[in-house]
Residue, then its C-alpha position, 0 to 999 in steps of 0.5 A: m654593673p659598669a658605669t657605661d648602663l645608662p649612657l648606652l641606654i639612653d643612646a639606644a632608646l634615643e635611636a628608637g625614638k628615631i627609628a619609630s616617628r618614621y612610622s606614623g599610626p595606622q599606617a603602620q602594617r599591624w599583625d596581632k599575635p597568637d593566643g590573643a597576645g595583643p598587635v604588633t606593628e612593623a615598628d616594635l619589629a624594627v625597634n626591636a632589631m637595632l636594640e637586639q643588634r646594638l646592647p648585646a653586641a656591646r654588651p656580650g655578656y649580658g642575657w637577652l629578654s624582648e618582647e619582641t623576640e622569643d625568648t630563649a633560656a640561654r638568659l638565665d644563665r647570664d647575671r645581667a640581662f638587659i629586659i625590652d620593650p621596645i615599643d610600650g603601649t602598642r595599640s597607641f601607638a598603632e592609633g596615632s596616639r602619642t601616648w607611648a613609650h620605649s623601655l629599656a633595663v639592665t638587671d643584675n642578678g634580678e634587680v635592675t639597676a639601669a633603667v630609661i622610659y623614654l617617650p619620643m613624641r612627647d619629648l620626655l627621657y626618664a632616667a635612673s642609675k641603682g644609687q643615683g637617682a631618677t631624673l626627666n630630661g635631666a633633672p632630678i625626679h621625686a614621687t608624691k609624700a602622700e599619705v591619704l588615700d581618698q584625697s590621692e589620684l592613682l593611675a589603674a584601668k578600670p578592670n583593678l576597681a573589681a571588689h574582688h581585689w580589695r579588702a572586704g570588697q571595699v574599693p578606697p574613694f581615690k581618685r582615678a586615672y589612667r595612662p594606656s603606657l604600664a612604663y610611661r603610669m610607673a614614670l608618671v608616678a616617678e616624676g611626682r605626676f600622679d601618687g602612685m599605679l596599681t595594675l593587679r593582673p599577671s605582669w609582664e617583666w618587660d612592661i615594668a622592669a625600668g619604671d621599678l628602678i626608676v619608681r625607686e629612685a625618685g624615693g618610691i616603693c615599687t612592688d607586686r601585689q602583696g607588697q613583694p619586692l619585684r624580680f626581674n629575668n625570672e623564669h618565666p619572666r610574669l610578676n604578680g602586679v604591681v603597685a607603686a606610689g610614695e612611700g607614704l602611701h604605699t604601705i596605707l595602698a597596699a594594706q586596702l588590698n585583698e592579698d589573695g590575687p589570681g597569681i602567676p599562672v606557671 
């Protein structure tokens, strides 16, 4: 991995924030993607256009996977790839909320090696490079050392509390909170503001690639719902959910989950 990958991502994320911030909530034009794939705004497309021009030009040998670019098999022949979500939390962005993020990552043979999650409206820039730790606005961050599930606070959407996700149908009595951006949820775990997070449905790589490295470099553990390490730049770029927490809590949380999850449709 070139030593300049992380600064490259940081500079691109800062520019993305300038572009997205020119648009104003409900005033930004919005469309619904086909097949119920969710909304997209003119800001998503403008940010994506800038990133798709800037990042591959700086690293011509890297593949490209972005939520707002039609996927092709070309990236599968590249050892390294950019995995990008121009705006994670588009619904919140369109509503005028400040809780949306740019999520940028570089992978090397399936492993994330550089990552940035940037919330321009909150002036929060989370970053990590493999083996170098994780930071928030340049200061080191660390996941919590919580080890008691019923005293922990986890970020999770309500559907994750359905009984079929949990062993014997018993949902542990943890305190639940929520943020609309999946990338931001992972960053908050890395920061130690929450003890863990989980999403138990199939998840797109661009939502979670950056968060995976930031959590791990902050001393946490990040896996799929069955406890397997996350690997990226797959032919079908969806993973079997995400469970992220500090080391002790992750083991306890994973043990409570029903391993017979929904799986990844192919």
